[in-house]
N, C-alpha and C positions, 0 to 999 in steps of 0.2 A: 540330039534334041528334041523334045517331045513339048505335047501340047498339053495348056488348061483350058477349058473352056467353061467360064463362070455364067450362070442363070440365076436371075432371081424374079420374082412377079412383084411389081410394085406400080399403084396409080399415082399418075404423075401428072401436076396441071402443066397448062402449054408454057412452054418457056423453060421447064425443068429438064435436068437430066441426072443420072446414075452414073457415079465412078466407083470403080474399085480399086483401095490403094492397099498397096500391101507390100513385103521384104524385098522384093524381087526388083531388077530394072523394069523389067516389063510392067510392074505394078507402081513405078516411081520411087522404088527404095523409101517407102513409107513418107515421102514427100506429097503432099495432096496438090501440088500443082502440076505434078508429073505421072498422076495417076492415069489409069486406065477408062476410059470412057466406054461405057454398053451402047449398043444399040437397040431401039425398041421396036416390037412387033406385038401391036395391041397393049398388054400391060407385062410382056416377057421382054425383060432386057437381059442381053448376053454380050458375051465379049470372049476373044481366044487371046492368049498369050503365051509366049514361047518360055521355056526355062530348061537351063542345059547342065544343073548340079542337083542330088540328092540330098535331101535334109529337109527340115520343116520349116515352113514359110509362114508367115504373120499376114493376114489381111482382115479390110473391112471394107465396108460400102457408104458412101456418103452423096447426099442430093447437093446439086448445084442449079443455082437460078442464076443466070446473067454472068456466069463464070465467078460466082461466090459462094460458098461453101453455106447452105443455110440448115443442115440437117447432117447428122453423123448417126450411127448406128450406137446404141447403149453398151457399155461394158468394154473389157478387155476385148483385144483384138482376137479374131478367128484363128486358129492354128491348123495347120495339115500338113503332114509328113508325104513329101513327093519323091517319087523314084525316078530317075533319068531315062529309065528303060521303058516307062509307063505313060500311058496318057489318061488325063482325069477329065470326066465332065464332073461338074460339083454344082448341083441345083441346090439353094441357098433359100432360105426365110429372113425376112427384116428380123433384126433384133431391137423391139422396143425394149424401156425400162419397164421390168416386171414388177406388179403388186407386192411380190415377195423378194424385192431387191435385199432387202436385210441377209436374206440366206446367202448373199454373196459378201457379207463382210467377214472380216477374219474371227469374230467372234463364233462363227458357224465354220467357216473354212479349215481353221486351225485348232480348233478345240472340240464345240459340240458336235458336231457332224464331219469332223475329222476323216478323211480315206488315203491311205497309201496310194500316190500316183504311178500308173503304169508307165512302162519305158515309152519315150516318144518316137523310136527307131519301130517301124512295121515293117511284116512280111508279107507281101503281097502275093495273094495266088495270081496265076495268069489272067484269069478273068475275075476283076473282084466286086464285091459291094461292099462301101463303107458306110455304115451310119452313124452319125452323130446326134447325141441325144442331150437337149439341155434339161436336166434334173436336179434342183438343190434341193428335194426334198428328202434325201437319202439320209439316214441319219447312222450313228456309230451301231455297227451290228447288223447293219442291214447292206442289202446290195441291190442292184438293178437288173432283171434278166429279160430276155426275149423269148416270147412264148408264141406259138402260132399253130396253123393247122396243119402243116408238114413234117414229115417226120425228123428232119433236121432240126426242127424247132421243139419236140417232144408231142406232137400232136395235142397241144394245149396241157400237158402233163407239166407242171410246175418242177419237178423233180427231175425231169430231162429238158428244163428250157436253158437257154445259152447264156449265160452269164457276160455282161458287159465290162469294159476296162474304166475305170476312172482316171481322167486324162487331166484333170486339175479346171478349176472356175467352174464347178459344178457341172461339167460336161462328161458324157460318157460315150464309149464307141464301141463298135465291134465291126469285126471281118467276116463276111459271108464268102464262099465259093461261088460264084454265079453259074460254073457250069453243073454243079447239081441240083441245082434248085429251077423249080418251073417259071414259066415268064411272069406269072403272077399269081400270088398268094395274101392271105390275112394273117396278120400276127399284131399284137399288143405287146407295152411295156408293162413290166410290173415290178414293184419295190416288194422285196421279199425279206424274210428273217434270214439271215446266213447261214445260221447253224441248223434249222427245221425245215427251209426251204417254203414255209408256209405263207401265204401271201399278205401282206400288210396293207399293199394298195394296189388294186389294177387300175390300169387306166380309166377314166372315165370316158364315156361317148362309144360312138362304134367301133369296129376293127378297123385298124390301118391294112391298104391296100400296098405291095411292093412290086413294082412293076422293074424287072431285072433285064430287059432287051437291051438297054444300055449299056452292060457290062460285058455282053456276050463277043464282042470283039477281042481279038487277041490282045493281050496286053493292056488292056485298059481298065480302069476304076472307076465306077460308077458311086459318086457320093451325094448322101442327102445329108447335108450339114442343117445343124442348129432346129432340129424336130423337138418340137417343144412336149416335154412330158404333161398330159393332160391330168390336173389335178383340182378340179373346180372349188374344194373346201378345206384345204389345207390351212391349219393354224397351228403355231408354235407356242408352248406356254412355256415361260421359264422363272424360276425362283432364284434369289439371291440375296446376299446380305450387305448392307452399309458399314463400314466401321473405319475409322481413321488408321494408319498404319501406326500412328504413335499412342494409340488407344490398345494395342496388342499386346498381351503379355504371355509369356512362357517362362520356365524355369531357366532357361539360357539367356532371357533378355538381360540389358544392362540398365534398367530403369526406364526405357522407353520401349515402344514395340518398335521392329525393324524387320529388313526384307525378308532376314530367317524366318522371322515368326511367323511371315505369311505361307511359308511352305504348311506351317500346322494349320493357318485359317484354312488354306486349300483343302486340307485333309479334312479338316470339318466340315465344309461345303460338300465335299463328294460324298462324304459319309450320311449327310443328310438330304442326300439328292438334290443339291443346289447347282446350278450352273454358271454363277456369276459372284465375284467379290467385287464391291464398288468401294473406292478409298476416296479421300479428298486429296487435293493437291500436295505432291512430295518433291516439290524443287527447294532449294537452297533458299532460305529466308534469313539468315545470318547477317544482320545490319549492328545491333546495337550489344547482340552478344549477351542478352538478357532475357528475362522470361517474354519481352514484348515481341522475340524473334519465334514465338510459339504459332503466332498468326499465319496459318498456310496459304493466304491468299495474298501475299505480300514477299512474293519472292523477289531475291536480288537476280536472278537468271531464269529464262523461261527455257532453259536447257539443260541445266546442271541440277544435278540429284543432290537430295539433303544428306550431308555427312552423318546426321544424328541417325540417320535410318542403314547405315551400314551394321551387318549383323557381325558384331567382334568375335563372337565366338566361331565364326568361320577360320578364323585367322590367329591361333593362339601365339602368344610371345615365347620365344625358346629359353629365356631366363624365367627360370621356375618361381623365382621370389618375388618378381616383378605381377608374374601370372597371380599367384596366389593372392596379391596386396590386391591387385586389379577386380579380382573376383569377388573378394570378400565386400569392397566399397559397392560393386555392382549389385551383391546380393543386398545391401543394407538398402539401395536406393530401389530395387525391386520389391520390396515388400511396400513400401509406399501405398496408400491407396491412390493418391494422383500423382501425376507427374511431375516432378522436381526439375523445372526446365534446365536452370542454371547450373545445377550440382549435374547433372546429366550430360552437359555441354561441355563443362568442366573436364570430366572423367571419360568421355570419348575421345576430346580433344588430344588430352596427356597420354590415352592409349594409343591413338592413332599416330603421332609423333614417333614413339617407342616401334611401332610396327613399320614406320618408314625407315628409320633409320636401320631395323634390321633387315628389310627386304627389299629395299630401293636399288641395290646392287644388281639383282637378279631381274628384278623388273622393270626397269626403265630401259634396259640394254635388250629386253625380251622383243621378238617379232609381234606378238600376240599387244602389247602394247604400243610398238610403232603403228602398226594397223589403228588401233584406236587412235591413237593421238590424230593422224594424219584426216580421219574420218571426220573427227571433231573439231579439227582447227579452228574451223569457222568459229566457234565459241568459247571454245577451251583455253586459247591464249588469252582473250579478253578478260574471261572469266577469272585465271590464276593470278594476272596481272593487278585485275581489282581486289582480289583477297588480299595480296599482298600488300597494296596500297592503304586498303581498309584497316589492316592489323599495324603497319607502321605510322600511320598516323592519327589511329585511335577513333577513325569516324567513316562512316559509308559515305557520307557527305562529298560526291565528289568534287563540288565547288569549291571545298576548301583543299584541295590537294595541290594548289600552286601552278607549276607548271604542267602537272598532268591535270588537270580541272577538265581540260578539253582532251579527248580519247586521240593518241597517235601513236599507232602500230609501231613504226619505224623508231621512234625515242624509246617508247618501251622496250622494244626488242635490244636495244642499244644497252638500257638499263641492267637488264636480266644478264646480257653477256659481262659488263662489267662488273657488276656488284654480285658475290658470291651468295651473299645474303637473299638477295632477291631472284637467286637461281633455286637455291634449296627451296625455298619457301615457294614460288610457283611450280617447281617439280613435286613438292608434297602435296598442293592442291589437286596437281593434274593425276597424280598416284592414285589419290582417295575416289575421283573420280572414275578413274579405270577400275578400282575394285568394285566401287557401286554398279558401274554399269555390267559387269560381269556378274555379279552376285544377282543384281534383278533379271537379266537376261535367263539365268540358270531359273530363276523364279517362274517366270515367264514358259518356261519349255515343261516345269513341272507341272504347272497347272494345265497344260495343254494335254499332258499324259493321264491325267487326273479327269479330262472333260469339261474343266473350269476355265472360263474367261476371266481376265484383270479388265476393270473397269476404271480408267482414269478422271481427273477433272480438269478443266481449263479454267483457270480465272479470267474475268473479262479484264481486269485491271493491271499495270504494273506498278511496282513500288516506283517513285518518283527518283528516290538514289540507285536504282538498277543500275544492271551493267548496260540492260537495254535502251536505259535513257541517258546512260553515258557514252554508248557507242553509235546510237540511233535517233537522238533526240528530235531531229527533224520528222520523225515520224509520229510525233505526239506534240499534243497542245500542253506545253508545261505550265502554261499560266492560267491553269484552270482546275477542278478537281473534279470527280466522278463520284457519283453514289446513285440513291433511288429515291425517288418521290416518296411521300407517306404512305404506309400501306400497314398491314397486320402485323408486322413488325416494329413498327417505329410511328409516331404520332407525327414527329417532327421530320422524318425522312431519313435516311442514311446518307452521310457522308464518309467514303472510305478513304478519300484523299488521294486516289490514283489520278495521275494525268489522263485527259482522254485523246482520244486516235486522231490524227490528222489523217484523215481517209482519203483525201485528194493525194498525199505524197505515196502513201500504201499503196495506191491504185496506180499510179505512176511507175511503180516497181513491181506490178504484177502481182501484189500482194504475197511476194517473197517472203516477208517475215512471219506471216502468220502460215504460209504453207509450208516453210521450214520448223515452224513450232508445230504443227500437226505431226508431221513427218517424223520428228525427235521422237512425240511422244507413241507412236506407231512402234518404235523397237521395245516397246515395254507392255503396251496394251492392245486389247483387241476391240476396246469401246471406250466412250468417253463422255462425259457431260459438259456441254457448253453453260458454264456459270453465266447466268444473266444473259440469255439469247437475245433479249429485247435490246441489247446495246449494239447489234448488228442491224437493226430497224434505225434506231434512234438511241442516244446516252442521255442520262440528266444528269447536266455539265451545271455544275456551282461555281460562284465566283471564289476566289482566292480569300476573299475578306469574309467568307461566311464559316461558322462551325456545323452548323446545323443544315439539312437539306432543303429548307424550306425555301429559301431564294434560289432555287435551281431553276432549269427550263431545260426543254428538251432541243438536242443538237444530232441532227439536223432540224430545223423545223421552218414553219411559215408563220412568224410573228404578224402584227397589224402594224398598220403606219396609223397616225394621230387621227388623219382623216378618216379611216376606215372606223375606228373607235367612235367618233362623233357620228358617222352616219348608221351607226349601231344602235345609236341613241344612249351613249355614255359620254356625257360633258367633259370631254379628257383635261384635265389638268396636272399636269407632273407633280407639280408642289403639294397637291390634293392627295395623287393616286400612285406616284413612284418614289417618292419621298416618304418615310415612315409617317403616319398619320400619328399623332400623341396629344390626345386630351386630357384635361383634367380630370373631367367626371369619372375616367373607368381605372387610373393609376391605383386607386386604393384595392380596387378588385385584384390587380397585379402584385401590390408590393406590400397591401396589407398596412401595418403600422409602421411602416418605411416608406411611405411614398414620400412625406413632407423632405425627409433626408433626401430621397431621390430627386427629388424636385432641387433641392439646393445644390446636391454634390455634381450630379449627373446630367440636369438638364438646362437648357436655355429659352428665354421666353421668346417664341415667334410670332404670338398673335394673342387675340383675346383667348383665354383658357386654352392655348395650343404652346406646344413646347417642341424644341428639337433636341437631340441628342447632341452632348459637347461634343467638338471634334475629337477631343483624345477618346472618346468612346462611342463613334459612330459606327464601328463595325464591330462584329461579332468576335472577331479574330482580336481587335484590341481590347474588349471587353475579357476575353479570356485570358491574355497575356496580363491585366491589371488584378484579375483575381487568382492567378496561377497560385497554388499552394493554400489557399483559403479554403477550409473544409468547414467552416462552423455553419449553422444554420443560418443566419442571417446573411452573411455573404453568398450563399448559394441560392436564398429567396432573390435577391437583389441581383445578381450575376444572371440567374434564369430570368428574371423579369426585363431585364436589358436586352437580353437574346430575343425576346419575344417584340420588343417595341422595335427591334432591328428590322422584325418580320411584318409590321404593320404597313404592309403596301398592297396595292391590288393588281399592280403591275411589275414585272421586272426589266429593264434595258437591256436589249441584244449587245452580247460582248463585240461584236464585229461590225453591226450596224446600231448607232446610238440613237437613231431615228425610228428604230423597230421596238414594238413592247408584247412580251409574253404575259398573259394573264398569271398571276400568282395562283401556285397548287393551293388548293384547298383555302382559296381567301373568303371564302364564304365564313369561315371561323374566326375571322379577323374581327376588331372594334372598329376598323376601317371601313369594314363592308357595312356592320350595322347601322353606322352613321349616314349611310346613302339613304334617298329618298326610296319608296317603293318601286316608282316608275324604274330607276335607272338600277335598282335591285334585279328585277326582272330582264332590264336589256344585258346586265352584266352576265345573270346565269344563262340565257340563251347563247351569248357570245362564250362565254366557258363550256358549256357543253358542246359546242360545236367546235371547238377548239380543241378539246382535249378526248373527242371522240369521233368526229367525223374528217374534219380538216384535212388529217393528214393520212388516212389511211392507204390510197394510192400512193403517194409520194413516199411515204415509209415502206410499204412494199416493194416500191422501185429501188429503194436504198438496200435493203435485206438481200434482193434478186442480183443485185449486180456482186455482192461479196458472197455469200453464203455457196452457191452452186461452186465456184471456184474454190472453197476451202474445204468442202466436206468431201469433193470427188481426189483430193491430193491424197487420201490414203483409204485403204479397205476399211478402216476401223469403223462399227457402229455409231451413229451419232444420235446423242440423247441431247435436248434442249431444256434447261431451267427456264420456265416460260411463266414464273411466277410474278405477282404484283401489278401493277396495272397495264395490261395487256391488251394491246390496239387489236381491233376486229381483224386486221390483216395478217396478224402472227399466226392465225391457225391455218389460213389458208396456204401461207408460205411454207411451215413447217408440214403442213399435209402434202403440198405438190412435191416437195424435196424428200419427203419420206423420213423427216428428222423425228423421233421419237418424244413426243411432248410429256411433262412430267406432272401427274394426277396426284393429289392430296385429298381425300374424302373431307377434310376440317377446312380447306381452302378451295371452294369450289370456282370454277371458271365462269359459273353462272351465279349473278349477282343476287338474283331472286330468290335462291335456297340458300338454307344453310348448309347443308352438307351434300358432298356429291353422289349421285346413284352409282354405285361401284359397278353394277350391271351395265351401265348405260357409258361406259370409260370408251375413248377411242380404243380401237385395237393397237393401233400405233403409238403406243404411249408405256409410260414407266408408273405403275402404282405404287404408292407407298403409305403407310403409316404416319411418318414424322420425317422430317430432315435434321441433318446437324445444327440448323437455325432455330429449330423448334424443341418444347420439350416432348419427350416421348411419351407413348400412351397413359403409362401411371400417373405421372406430374399432370399432363394436362387434365387429366380427369379431375384432378382436385383446384384448378383454375378458377372455373366458373361453374357453380352450380347448376345455373338456369340452362346454360349450354348442354352440361352433363347431362341432365333431367331430359331435355328432348331427344337429345343422342339413343339414351338410355329408352325412353319409350318409342321414339320413331324408328330408329335404324336397328336396335338391337330387338324391338319387337317384345320389349317386357314390361310388364304391368309395374303400378306402385312407385314407390319414391326408390330413387337411383341411391345405390350404398356411397357413402363418402370414400370408399377405396375401389379403386378397380381391381376386383379379384384376379386370380389366375383364370377362373373361368369366363369371367367376362373378356380378358385379354384373349385367352383362346377363341373365343368368337369373334372377336374382331380381326384378329389375324386371319381366321378362315375366311372372314368375307372378303378380306380383301386379295388372300389367294384365289378364291372363286371368281374374282373381276374380270370383266371384258379386256382388260389389258393383257398386251401381249408378255411383258415381265412384270414381277411383283418382287421388288428390292425392298428390304425391311432392316432399319437400323438394326444391329444386334441386340442393343438392349430391348428393342420389342418381341424380338423372339425370344428372349429371355423370360419376359414377362410373362408368357403360360407357365412358368413353373415357381409354385410357391417355393421351394426349395431352393432353388440356383438364383433367383431374382434378386438384386441388388435391394438391401434393406429400404433403404431412404430412397426412394426415386427422385429427390432433389440433386441427387448425387450424380445422377445419369445424363445431364444437359451437358452438352460440347459446347454451344456458344449462345450469346444472347445478342442477335445482333443490334440491340439499341444501345449497346454498351460499347464504345469504341476501343475501351480498357481491357476488354476480356482476356481472361488468361486460357489458353487452348490447354488444358491439360487432364482431361477426362481418361482415365484407362478403365480397362474391363477389371473387374473384382475378382476374378477366379482364373487360372492360368489356362491357357489351349489344351496343355496336357492333362490338366484333371477336366476339361470340357471333353475330351475324346474319350475319355474313361464313362461317363454318363450315359450308357447304353441306353437305358429306360427314357432318358430325355430324347436322347439323340433319336431314337427310334419313335418318338412322338412327331418329333418335328419334320422327320424324312415323310411318315406317314399323312401329315397336314401337306406336306408340299406334293405329295402324289395325288392327293384327294383333288 
């Protein structure tokens, strides 16, 4: 039996106590209620515990006040290999969250800065000094060494310095024989090139002093744990490419990009000195089995991968005739400029059915398949059952599934056991998910070998006909829709159609649904983008009767009582301000020559020169249904005009408490507002500004801080947030505190007082990009607004004279290089904008490079690369230019 003595320096307030919690009985077996309490002398806290075994122990420190834990050390548990024949004296430093905590994400630990871990088993000297150093700054091809004034450390000669072993979690350690060491000496840690031993960075600050007396006793080990490598001005700069998987193209593609194509994309990234590839969501979106399923943000499962992305050339058919026929069909689809989603879906489904019949006997009985199924059964069973019922009934609307409209696992299990067809189809879908998982996992390993990280995308919403809605509908407000308020993308706001979250129910379950979702994503990705991170502060909730987003409201929010509105100087009248205000005078402006017909057919008189919408047209949804299928100019003019009449309100009634009211977003653009007196307009403006820009700041910060810390710490992935749109002041402080990287777009500045962001003043913890999938790429944007382009040409590019009509490769090169030189940690550019620097390789028509048009809910997501990755990899001159730009 031996002893470990723990010692740590920590300043506490009266009534506070330090504990150490660890994996041995003496340390509480990682149960904080049984943690070992330290005693205090001044600010030195210490305690001893016995242990009887040899092996690695884990431990960490925590601070308690009145018996309650109020603070813990940051990061993963400390690890120490102990021997039952030794006594240990452990001198610790409290681990705070570092500014460079991003270096602990799997982007760095598994890919960019990856190092091979040394064995956790140690052979101690009779008298040992063990130094454990926290140093996340060592890149691939570098190592950490210890140099000092004594001969054992090379007398400051780096060629003779002693290397440290990497032990994981950005920590390094070295064993020294205390018997051969003086009682004290100076030393430093140094990052060196592992081949040349030339210094990359000597520690900042003065020399360290090592006192070895505590290791002079026989069979003792003196441990200095958690030494921080001093690096005052470290900064990492990374570059990457954003491209959807479906947009990839290679000679082996089957008409759509797939996971195998990602390997070639990784090759190109590595060849051009890039460290990251960013994708759009890759989950299964199959509901209609038409081109509408091309929308990647409307998944049927937040776990299942999209079968469309299975690289089929990895799985050839043994029947040569069938294989030849499929390859011919695939070759024709692969020649198309854009994705033909429905033909590709048909091709891949038929091929996978043949593959299933060929391989099911071997795969479904294999041990790897069994392990995969058991690990993923919590979502895989319901996914396969859903797919069977969707295919059998011809609809993904589970409300129409009769006895299975409500999810019941026991009944579904009985169905599958009794019905051979159900068993075969559910096995088929599980089989495909197994192949997808296997293939994408291999792609991730391939990326890591190349020093490239994969970045995924987590949509903010779920499809209301999804498996998540079917199995856990209580976690969502199914009677609402979500979207975004009016912004640069859409004057009328965006209506995504997804249900909003029941955060109370989610919180009651410890955010398990979100955590599981993140953890599954970590199986394949090292970083992720939280789509619309503002939704964790508040979501734009839209009534089900609305088509556009103008009648939405923030949830949660602090709406007003009628009394508050009156006290604010607004003579509140529900009939005038909550119901649509329709006056005869402005109808011709909306409907033109059709105004008389509109009055007769769609309106009813409510007062002098005032109207109401007739009951059959009093919501946008009713209007949409009435005009469904009509595409003539007159019908569209009347339909859109009636939509606008529905939005002629100044306040929107709260969904839960009908006595509370939200100011309607952009109400100042309504006729209802124009018809107010100047005094009431001024009162409304004051209230509006307070509501949207001040009233909720602390409230929304509180909402986000309840959710985000728990979610982002559930994995080691690097976290980025898409924080565009109407951004509350509290968002920046929360993201900065949690070290969530922001998204910075030069032509969508966070400061509303400027037209373009200053690329040299972007926050370091951010991702800078030229455009996103929701925006026109550089060359298309250049042609959209001559006035804006002219200012950009003169003020940002610092060029004189009139801006050209086209954005030439030279101009694109300057724009890209300015972004690469920005102050952001990451510069991740759309593939189209990388290509824009080449006059020979860029697509001829920039309008064909657009991926999505957010204002159009019927958009077909079908963009594909216009040249194959096979050919791109051969473009040595172009690739050398991209590499040079990235290195500069």
